[in-house]
Residue frames as qw, qx, qy, qz and C-alpha x, y, z in Angstrom:
[[0.017, -0.887, -0.461, 0.016, -0.01, -0.01, 0.03],
 [0.405, -0.326, 0.052, 0.852, 1.17, 3.50, -0.64],
 [0.300, 0.821, 0.229, -0.429, 0.57, 6.66, -2.83],
 [0.775, 0.531, 0.216, 0.267, 2.97, 5.96, -5.68],
 [0.027, -0.975, 0.193, 0.102, 5.44, 8.69, -4.73],
 [0.635, -0.424, 0.552, 0.336, 8.35, 6.30, -5.07],
 [0.602, 0.391, 0.545, 0.432, 7.70, 6.41, -8.89],
 [0.008, 0.856, 0.129, -0.500, 8.25, 10.15, -9.02],
 [0.193, -0.359, 0.582, 0.704, 10.60, 9.93, -12.05],
 [0.139, 0.329, 0.856, 0.374, 7.80, 8.32, -14.03],
 [0.018, 0.784, 0.550, -0.286, 5.30, 10.83, -12.69],
 [0.098, -0.704, 0.173, 0.682, 7.43, 13.66, -13.86],
 [0.164, -0.173, 0.747, 0.620, 8.08, 12.12, -17.27],
 [0.119, 0.489, 0.836, 0.220, 4.48, 11.21, -18.09],
 [0.023, 0.833, 0.425, -0.352, 2.91, 14.47, -16.86],
 [0.106, -0.666, 0.277, 0.684, 5.48, 16.70, -18.50],
 [0.206, -0.030, 0.814, 0.543, 5.41, 14.68, -21.66],
 [0.131, 0.615, 0.769, 0.116, 1.69, 14.90, -22.04],
 [0.055, -0.859, -0.203, 0.467, 1.64, 18.61, -21.24],
 [0.190, -0.502, 0.486, 0.690, 4.34, 19.29, -23.81],
 [0.237, 0.250, 0.846, 0.407, 2.49, 17.29, -26.46],
 [0.068, 0.776, 0.626, -0.039, -0.62, 19.34, -25.86],
 [0.162, -0.799, -0.012, 0.579, 1.19, 22.59, -25.55],
 [0.248, -0.239, 0.614, 0.710, 2.90, 22.04, -28.93],
 [0.161, 0.502, 0.790, 0.312, -0.37, 21.38, -30.63],
 [0.038, -0.889, -0.375, 0.261, -1.80, 24.67, -29.27],
 [0.205, -0.700, 0.263, 0.631, 1.21, 26.70, -30.30],
 [0.282, -0.026, 0.733, 0.618, 1.47, 25.09, -33.73],
 [0.154, 0.681, 0.700, 0.149, -2.18, 25.71, -34.43],
 [0.107, -0.876, -0.137, 0.449, -1.67, 29.37, -33.40],
 [0.251, -0.492, 0.496, 0.670, 1.26, 29.67, -35.79],
 [0.215, 0.181, 0.824, 0.492, -0.66, 28.07, -38.71],
 [0.004, 0.680, 0.692, 0.244, -3.97, 29.89, -38.21],
 [0.221, -0.910, -0.348, 0.049, -3.74, 33.03, -36.01],
 [0.445, -0.700, 0.197, 0.523, -0.16, 34.41, -35.91],
 [0.694, 0.631, 0.240, 0.252, 0.60, 36.17, -39.15],
 [0.057, 0.972, -0.224, 0.054, 2.98, 38.94, -38.14],
 [0.759, 0.406, -0.428, 0.277, 6.56, 38.03, -38.81],
 [0.058, 0.529, -0.561, 0.634, 7.87, 39.55, -35.58],
 [0.706, -0.305, 0.319, -0.553, 5.24, 37.82, -33.53],
 [0.957, 0.148, -0.237, -0.072, 5.91, 34.54, -35.18],
 [0.515, 0.463, -0.561, 0.453, 9.59, 34.87, -34.17],
 [0.316, -0.461, 0.505, -0.658, 8.53, 35.58, -30.53],
 [0.908, -0.099, 0.097, -0.395, 6.29, 32.46, -30.51],
 [0.819, 0.354, -0.427, 0.150, 9.16, 30.37, -31.97],
 [0.248, 0.465, -0.627, 0.573, 11.50, 31.49, -29.20],
 [0.594, -0.361, 0.354, -0.626, 8.86, 30.90, -26.51],
 [0.935, 0.069, -0.232, -0.258, 8.60, 27.38, -27.74],
 [0.429, 0.454, -0.711, 0.324, 12.03, 26.62, -26.34],
 [0.469, -0.332, 0.542, -0.613, 10.24, 26.08, -22.94],
 [0.929, 0.076, -0.031, -0.360, 8.44, 23.08, -24.45],
 [0.822, 0.344, -0.430, 0.146, 11.70, 21.42, -25.27],
 [0.052, 0.468, -0.681, 0.560, 13.33, 22.24, -21.91],
 [0.689, -0.187, 0.396, -0.578, 10.36, 20.60, -20.19],
 [0.944, 0.220, -0.176, -0.173, 10.57, 17.67, -22.47],
 [0.505, 0.499, -0.612, 0.350, 14.32, 17.33, -21.63],
 [0.308, -0.393, 0.622, -0.604, 13.50, 17.50, -17.88],
 [0.886, 0.000, 0.114, -0.449, 10.98, 14.64, -18.49],
 [0.855, 0.346, -0.383, 0.050, 13.46, 12.52, -20.28],
 [0.227, 0.489, -0.673, 0.507, 16.13, 13.04, -17.60],
 [0.609, -0.279, 0.443, -0.595, 13.59, 12.06, -14.96],
 [0.950, 0.131, -0.069, -0.275, 12.76, 8.87, -16.88],
 [0.615, 0.450, -0.588, 0.271, 16.54, 8.02, -17.01],
 [0.207, -0.455, 0.649, -0.574, 16.68, 8.30, -13.18],
 [0.847, -0.104, 0.220, -0.472, 13.93, 5.66, -13.00],
 [0.879, 0.319, -0.353, 0.011, 16.31, 3.18, -14.81],
 [0.824, -0.522, 0.052, 0.214, 18.75, 3.48, -12.02],
 [0.502, -0.419, 0.362, 0.664, 21.72, 4.28, -14.34],
 [0.392, 0.713, -0.135, -0.565, 21.89, 6.58, -17.40],
 [0.010, 0.364, -0.851, -0.378, 23.84, 3.76, -19.22],
 [0.325, 0.262, 0.904, -0.093, 20.61, 1.66, -19.17],
 [0.365, 0.575, 0.116, -0.723, 18.75, 4.26, -21.26],
 [0.327, 0.430, -0.641, -0.545, 19.90, 2.77, -24.49],
 [0.055, -0.003, 0.998, -0.042, 18.89, -0.68, -23.38],
 [0.375, 0.440, 0.596, -0.558, 15.30, 0.46, -23.22],
 [0.501, 0.575, -0.231, -0.604, 15.37, 0.75, -27.04],
 [0.184, -0.302, 0.914, 0.198, 16.45, -2.84, -27.62],
 [0.233, 0.297, 0.924, 0.058, 12.93, -4.23, -28.39],
 [0.330, 0.345, -0.014, -0.879, 11.13, -1.57, -30.48],
 [0.554, 0.096, -0.577, -0.593, 8.05, -3.08, -31.99],
 [0.603, -0.169, -0.780, 0.020, 7.85, -5.85, -29.34],
 [0.413, -0.344, -0.574, 0.617, 8.11, -3.93, -26.10],
 [0.058, -0.895, -0.401, -0.187, 5.58, -1.30, -25.02],
 [0.461, -0.770, 0.040, 0.439, 8.41, 0.40, -22.95],
 [0.494, -0.091, 0.478, 0.720, 10.75, 0.46, -25.96],
 [0.195, 0.615, 0.575, 0.504, 7.95, 1.88, -28.15],
 [0.242, -0.912, -0.313, 0.110, 7.26, 4.58, -25.58],
 [0.440, -0.644, 0.206, 0.591, 10.79, 5.79, -25.29],
 [0.437, 0.113, 0.568, 0.688, 11.27, 5.56, -29.06],
 [0.099, 0.757, 0.542, 0.353, 8.14, 7.53, -29.88],
 [0.323, -0.898, -0.139, 0.264, 8.97, 10.17, -27.26],
 [0.496, -0.409, 0.367, 0.673, 12.57, 10.46, -28.64],
 [0.350, 0.347, 0.609, 0.621, 11.23, 10.83, -32.15],
 [0.089, -0.897, -0.411, -0.132, 8.74, 13.51, -31.08],
 [0.421, -0.797, 0.067, 0.428, 11.48, 15.35, -29.20],
 [0.483, -0.206, 0.480, 0.703, 13.98, 15.07, -32.08],
 [0.253, 0.533, 0.573, 0.569, 11.59, 16.01, -34.98],
 [0.127, -0.930, -0.333, -0.095, 10.04, 18.88, -32.97],
 [0.485, -0.716, 0.116, 0.488, 13.36, 20.10, -31.64],
 [0.498, 0.010, 0.519, 0.695, 14.91, 19.95, -35.14],
 [0.158, 0.724, 0.520, 0.425, 12.01, 21.88, -36.62],
 [0.299, -0.923, -0.174, 0.171, 12.33, 24.46, -33.90],
 [0.544, -0.493, 0.277, 0.620, 16.06, 24.86, -34.34],
 [0.406, 0.252, 0.578, 0.661, 15.81, 25.22, -38.13],
 [0.022, 0.824, 0.499, 0.269, 12.98, 27.67, -37.77],
 [0.356, -0.890, -0.080, 0.272, 14.65, 30.01, -35.29],
 [0.507, -0.337, 0.395, 0.688, 17.66, 30.03, -37.48],
 [0.361, 0.655, -0.044, -0.663, 15.48, 31.30, -40.29],
 [0.014, 0.326, -0.843, -0.426, 16.21, 28.28, -42.64],
 [0.339, 0.308, 0.878, -0.141, 12.73, 26.61, -42.56],
 [0.137, -0.166, -0.525, -0.823, 10.69, 27.16, -45.80],
 [0.458, -0.069, 0.264, -0.846, 7.12, 28.21, -44.84],
 [0.821, 0.045, -0.314, -0.474, 5.25, 25.39, -46.62],
 [0.649, 0.134, -0.722, 0.199, 7.67, 22.68, -45.30],
 [0.008, -0.231, 0.606, -0.762, 7.40, 24.22, -41.86],
 [0.660, -0.103, 0.079, -0.740, 3.60, 23.80, -41.77],
 [0.861, 0.110, -0.449, -0.211, 3.90, 20.22, -42.84],
 [0.466, 0.212, -0.723, 0.464, 6.57, 19.52, -40.30],
 [0.303, -0.196, 0.458, -0.812, 4.45, 21.06, -37.48],
 [0.832, -0.058, -0.074, -0.547, 1.51, 18.84, -38.42],
 [0.759, 0.191, -0.611, 0.117, 3.87, 15.78, -38.40],
 [0.193, 0.248, -0.658, 0.685, 5.18, 16.79, -34.98],
 [0.552, -0.173, 0.255, -0.775, 1.64, 17.21, -33.64],
 [0.899, 0.010, -0.299, -0.320, 0.74, 13.70, -34.80],
 [0.612, 0.231, -0.663, 0.364, 3.98, 12.33, -33.22],
 [0.128, -0.291, 0.537, -0.782, 3.04, 14.02, -29.98],
 [0.794, -0.118, 0.063, -0.593, -0.40, 12.31, -29.88],
 [0.859, 0.182, -0.478, -0.016, 1.23, 9.03, -30.88],
 [0.288, 0.361, -0.664, 0.588, 3.75, 9.49, -27.97],
 [0.469, -0.239, 0.434, -0.731, 0.94, 9.93, -25.48],
 [0.896, 0.073, -0.194, -0.393, -0.73, 6.77, -26.88],
 [0.726, 0.261, -0.601, 0.208, 2.38, 4.78, -26.54],
 [0.101, -0.321, 0.635, -0.695, 2.59, 5.89, -22.85],
 [0.763, -0.114, 0.168, -0.613, -0.91, 4.48, -22.37],
 [0.885, 0.171, -0.407, -0.151, 0.11, 1.17, -23.96],
 [0.263, 0.435, -0.723, 0.468, 2.85, 0.77, -21.35],
 [0.238, -0.136, 0.699, -0.660, 0.34, 0.45, -18.62],
 [0.789, 0.093, -0.070, -0.603, -2.48, -1.40, -20.39],
 [0.206, 0.319, -0.923, 0.054, -1.30, -4.75, -19.00],
 [0.722, -0.300, -0.373, -0.499, -3.95, -7.42, -18.50],
 [0.683, -0.175, -0.623, 0.340, -2.05, -8.78, -15.47],
 [0.159, -0.122, -0.395, 0.897, -2.52, -5.43, -13.70],
 [0.006, -0.612, -0.765, -0.198, -6.30, -5.18, -13.41],
 [0.172, -0.772, -0.313, 0.526, -6.18, -1.77, -11.69],
 [0.086, -0.527, 0.367, 0.761, -4.49, -0.26, -14.82],
 [0.126, 0.050, 0.852, 0.505, -6.05, -2.48, -17.48],
 [0.192, 0.696, 0.653, -0.230, -9.05, -0.31, -18.21],
 [0.328, 0.723, 0.339, 0.504, -10.25, 2.59, -20.29],
 [0.325, -0.935, -0.117, 0.079, -9.50, 4.93, -17.37],
 [0.677, -0.356, 0.246, 0.596, -5.75, 4.69, -18.03],
 [0.379, 0.301, 0.413, 0.772, -5.75, 6.23, -21.57],
 [0.101, -0.866, -0.407, -0.271, -8.53, 8.57, -20.52],
 [0.498, -0.811, -0.078, 0.297, -6.50, 9.91, -17.65],
 [0.602, -0.217, 0.316, 0.701, -3.35, 10.33, -19.78],
 [0.237, 0.493, 0.492, 0.677, -5.09, 12.12, -22.60],
 [0.246, -0.884, -0.376, -0.131, -7.01, 14.31, -20.22],
 [0.565, -0.584, 0.061, 0.579, -3.70, 15.41, -18.71],
 [0.427, 0.127, 0.438, 0.781, -2.72, 16.51, -22.28],
 [0.007, -0.664, -0.484, -0.570, -6.00, 18.45, -22.61],
 [0.419, -0.857, -0.265, 0.142, -5.83, 19.95, -19.10],
 [0.563, -0.604, 0.142, 0.546, -2.25, 20.93, -19.14],
 [0.523, 0.212, 0.481, 0.671, -1.47, 21.47, -22.83],
 [0.078, 0.826, 0.374, 0.414, -3.89, 24.42, -23.40],
 [0.402, -0.903, -0.046, 0.143, -2.59, 26.21, -20.25],
 [0.639, -0.345, 0.336, 0.600, 1.03, 25.68, -21.22],
 [0.424, 0.398, 0.486, 0.653, 0.42, 26.85, -24.81],
 [0.094, -0.916, -0.343, -0.188, -1.67, 29.77, -23.55],
 [0.502, -0.780, 0.054, 0.368, 1.07, 30.86, -21.17],
 [0.575, -0.168, 0.415, 0.685, 3.78, 30.76, -23.88],
 [0.274, 0.580, 0.521, 0.564, 1.66, 32.52, -26.34],
 [0.221, -0.955, -0.198, -0.022, 0.99, 35.30, -23.87],
 [0.570, -0.543, 0.247, 0.566, 4.77, 35.58, -23.29],
 [0.460, 0.122, 0.534, 0.698, 5.06, 35.97, -26.97],
 [0.111, 0.294, 0.050, -0.948, 2.36, 38.71, -27.01],
 [0.180, -0.228, -0.798, -0.528, -0.37, 36.81, -28.77],
 [0.235, 0.192, 0.578, -0.757, -3.89, 37.94, -27.88],
 [0.311, -0.053, -0.623, -0.716, -6.18, 36.56, -30.61],
 [0.708, -0.189, 0.045, -0.679, -9.85, 35.56, -30.02],
 [0.812, 0.074, -0.574, -0.071, -8.85, 31.83, -30.28],
 [0.226, 0.296, -0.700, 0.609, -6.92, 32.26, -26.95],
 [0.462, -0.200, 0.372, -0.780, -10.24, 32.62, -25.17],
 [0.867, 0.002, -0.333, -0.371, -11.24, 29.03, -26.27],
 [0.490, 0.332, -0.750, 0.296, -8.32, 27.40, -24.56],
 [0.234, -0.206, 0.675, -0.669, -9.65, 27.75, -20.92],
 [0.781, 0.057, 0.056, -0.620, -12.90, 26.17, -22.07],
 [0.781, 0.248, -0.569, -0.070, -11.02, 23.09, -23.28],
 [0.249, 0.277, -0.775, 0.510, -9.19, 22.67, -20.06],
 [0.495, -0.136, 0.381, -0.769, -12.41, 23.27, -18.07],
 [0.863, 0.103, -0.164, -0.466, -14.13, 20.52, -19.99],
 [0.648, 0.288, -0.688, 0.157, -11.19, 18.18, -19.54],
 [0.001, 0.231, -0.715, 0.660, -11.19, 18.76, -15.80],
 [0.723, -0.033, 0.168, -0.669, -15.02, 18.02, -15.65],
 [0.874, 0.210, -0.390, -0.201, -14.34, 14.75, -17.51],
 [0.418, 0.345, -0.735, 0.408, -11.44, 13.94, -15.32],
 [0.397, -0.237, 0.501, -0.731, -13.69, 14.47, -12.22],
 [0.872, 0.072, -0.040, -0.482, -16.12, 11.95, -13.70],
 [0.689, 0.359, -0.622, 0.102, -13.23, 9.51, -14.41],
 [0.064, 0.368, -0.715, 0.591, -12.17, 9.76, -10.85],
 [0.634, -0.102, 0.377, -0.667, -15.65, 8.92, -9.51],
 [0.913, 0.199, -0.172, -0.312, -16.21, 6.05, -11.85],
 [0.549, 0.420, -0.681, 0.240, -12.73, 4.59, -11.16],
 [0.246, -0.340, 0.647, -0.637, -13.29, 4.74, -7.45],
 [0.820, 0.030, 0.200, -0.536, -16.41, 2.57, -8.00],
 [0.853, 0.349, -0.377, -0.087, -14.55, 0.09, -10.16],
 [0.191, 0.489, -0.753, 0.398, -11.70, -0.27, -7.60],
 [0.577, -0.234, 0.525, -0.580, -14.25, -1.70, -5.21],
 [0.936, 0.195, 0.032, -0.291, -14.89, -4.52, -7.54],
 [0.677, 0.487, -0.519, 0.186, -11.23, -5.60, -7.83],
 [0.586, -0.631, 0.390, -0.327, -10.03, -7.78, -4.95],
 [0.474, 0.308, -0.816, 0.120, -8.06, -10.71, -3.77],
 [0.696, -0.398, -0.598, 0.003, -8.56, -13.00, -0.88],
 [0.572, -0.364, -0.385, 0.626, -6.62, -10.75, 1.40],
 [0.113, -0.451, -0.060, 0.883, -7.16, -7.17, 0.07],
 [0.423, 0.787, 0.449, -0.011, -9.20, -4.90, -2.12],
 [0.510, 0.394, 0.167, 0.746, -7.76, -2.58, -4.78],
 [0.171, -0.861, -0.192, -0.438, -9.51, 0.31, -3.05],
 [0.699, -0.696, 0.033, 0.158, -7.21, -0.34, 0.00],
 [0.763, 0.231, 0.024, 0.603, -3.98, 0.09, -2.17],
 [0.202, 0.329, -0.077, 0.919, -4.23, 3.90, -1.69],
 [0.226, -0.534, -0.742, 0.338, -6.10, 4.51, 1.47],
 [0.054, -0.542, -0.123, 0.830, -6.02, 8.27, 0.93],
 [0.296, 0.333, 0.665, 0.599, -7.50, 7.92, -2.64],
 [0.023, -0.817, -0.564, -0.120, -10.39, 10.22, -1.90],
 [0.315, -0.851, -0.040, 0.419, -8.44, 12.91, -0.07],
 [0.417, -0.370, 0.426, 0.713, -5.67, 13.00, -2.60],
 [0.262, 0.392, 0.652, 0.593, -7.92, 13.21, -5.56],
 [0.103, -0.900, -0.419, 0.061, -9.88, 15.90, -3.82],
 [0.334, -0.733, 0.167, 0.569, -6.68, 17.91, -3.40],
 [0.403, 0.036, 0.631, 0.662, -5.88, 17.24, -7.04],
 [0.125, 0.678, 0.617, 0.380, -9.14, 18.69, -8.16],
 [0.241, -0.905, -0.192, 0.294, -8.82, 21.67, -5.80],
 [0.408, -0.481, 0.360, 0.687, -5.44, 22.44, -7.29],
 [0.287, 0.302, 0.677, 0.607, -6.76, 22.11, -10.81],
 [0.027, -0.843, -0.527, -0.104, -9.78, 24.29, -10.01],
 [0.329, -0.803, 0.016, 0.497, -7.45, 26.92, -8.46],
 [0.367, -0.197, 0.507, 0.754, -5.29, 26.95, -11.61],
 [0.175, 0.543, 0.690, 0.446, -8.43, 27.37, -13.69],
 [0.173, -0.893, -0.368, 0.191, -9.58, 30.24, -11.51],
 [0.371, -0.623, 0.221, 0.653, -6.28, 32.08, -11.94],
 [0.316, 0.058, 0.663, 0.676, -6.63, 31.63, -15.67],
 [0.050, 0.569, 0.726, 0.384, -10.25, 32.47, -16.18],
 [0.176, -0.786, -0.463, 0.369, -11.17, 35.18, -13.75],
 [0.188, -0.458, 0.198, 0.846, -9.05, 37.89, -15.57],
 [0.020, 0.160, 0.708, 0.687, -10.92, 37.05, -18.75],
 [0.145, -0.681, -0.717, 0.027, -14.28, 37.38, -16.97],
 [0.227, -0.745, -0.175, 0.603, -13.13, 40.88, -16.00],
 [0.487, 0.863, 0.092, -0.098, -12.45, 41.74, -19.64],
 [0.014, 0.831, -0.545, -0.110, -8.67, 41.23, -19.61],
 [0.858, 0.226, -0.453, 0.090, -6.06, 38.48, -19.87],
 [0.787, -0.589, 0.059, 0.172, -4.07, 36.88, -17.13],
 [0.043, 0.867, -0.493, -0.065, -0.51, 38.04, -16.89],
 [0.682, 0.384, -0.619, 0.058, 2.32, 35.68, -17.64],
 [0.012, 0.339, -0.755, 0.560, 3.17, 35.57, -13.92],
 [0.664, -0.057, 0.393, -0.634, -0.32, 34.59, -12.92],
 [0.872, 0.310, -0.252, -0.282, -0.37, 32.00, -15.68],
 [0.388, 0.451, -0.757, 0.270, 2.94, 30.60, -14.50],
 [0.339, -0.186, 0.686, -0.617, 1.48, 30.19, -10.95],
 [0.822, 0.138, 0.133, -0.537, -1.55, 28.52, -12.51],
 [0.761, 0.387, -0.512, -0.093, 0.54, 26.15, -14.53],
 [0.109, 0.362, -0.813, 0.443, 2.62, 25.22, -11.30],
 [0.564, -0.072, 0.513, -0.643, -0.73, 24.49, -9.58],
 [0.863, 0.281, -0.145, -0.394, -1.89, 22.35, -12.49],
 [0.535, 0.411, -0.731, 0.102, 1.36, 20.38, -12.52],
 [0.124, -0.291, 0.768, -0.557, 1.10, 19.79, -8.85],
 [0.737, 0.091, 0.303, -0.598, -2.47, 18.53, -9.16],
 [0.851, 0.341, -0.313, -0.249, -1.61, 16.22, -12.00],
 [0.326, 0.460, -0.780, 0.273, 1.40, 14.88, -10.21],
 [0.457, -0.168, 0.634, -0.601, -0.85, 13.98, -7.30],
 [0.849, 0.243, 0.086, -0.461, -3.13, 12.12, -9.63],
 [0.685, 0.494, -0.535, -0.032, -0.35, 10.37, -11.32],
 [0.037, -0.415, 0.798, -0.435, 1.12, 9.32, -7.91],
 [0.705, 0.026, 0.474, -0.527, -2.25, 7.73, -7.08],
 [0.809, 0.427, -0.250, -0.316, -2.14, 6.02, -10.37],
 [0.491, 0.444, -0.729, 0.174, 1.18, 4.32, -9.66],
 [0.268, -0.294, 0.730, -0.555, 0.13, 3.54, -6.16],
 [0.820, 0.106, 0.235, -0.511, -2.79, 1.43, -7.52],
 [0.430, 0.432, -0.770, -0.190, -0.41, -1.10, -9.11],
 [0.664, -0.194, 0.612, -0.384, -1.76, -4.48, -8.38],
 [0.296, 0.333, -0.805, -0.391, -0.94, -7.72, -10.26],
 [0.857, -0.064, -0.266, -0.437, -2.94, -10.83, -10.94],
 [0.665, 0.062, -0.678, 0.308, -2.18, -13.80, -8.63],
 [0.146, -0.124, -0.563, 0.804, -2.61, -11.39, -5.81],
 [0.334, 0.377, 0.316, -0.804, -5.78, -9.86, -7.16],
 [0.181, 0.327, 0.834, 0.406, -8.66, -10.78, -9.54],
 [0.308, -0.049, -0.108, -0.944, -11.40, -8.52, -11.08],
 [0.258, 0.265, 0.879, -0.302, -14.75, -9.63, -9.78]]
């Protein structure tokens, strides 16, 4: 029993990876549809460096999970056969393709037409990366993970954190288009859906048991931790939305604080996820 905090490297890797994938989609769509001024495009491009820094932090955390950096390359030994290898490979490709696009773009060497195609490809790779993360945990011998709630939770993190991260970086770049006002609604909807997932999952956990324990007992503080998670997410949303309701836009400083709150909330949720690990032989789904 526990709360999954011992898996903090994986918590950081998965949460940041999903947020970066969502954030890139937001910023790429802004560049392709709403940001037309050359000077503003350059500011957006430079702001995107934050995405790759966060992605780098995530990968460094994942290496710590392996115990030794030298084992990182071994994780790629079974691409196509191992879900873990596929996850690392897809994440590396997303990181490399997106990072290379960014580098060529900020150097002013990227043709406009090719740049749009490259951004679309990177967006697809980001979504594929998140799906490969899901596949790692869809293990039929782990009944607490082997359900629709795992991919739902992972993709909802992308829709909760991605719009906020993208919005923050676009604000730093000075973007204020009308489309920006749609992003909080996306995160709000994702948080509502995430709340429903939490309630449904808590009901399902009560049906997974062994002769000595129930899955619901794996994380005794499940309700309290998930409540704190939702409080933090709601607080982040308030920091983001209230200035808009007053007719303005949240400042980058306020948005940064909101993003920190959101990351904290999602890390709590991901910690609970890892704490729910339970294998067959010790547990069966009733």
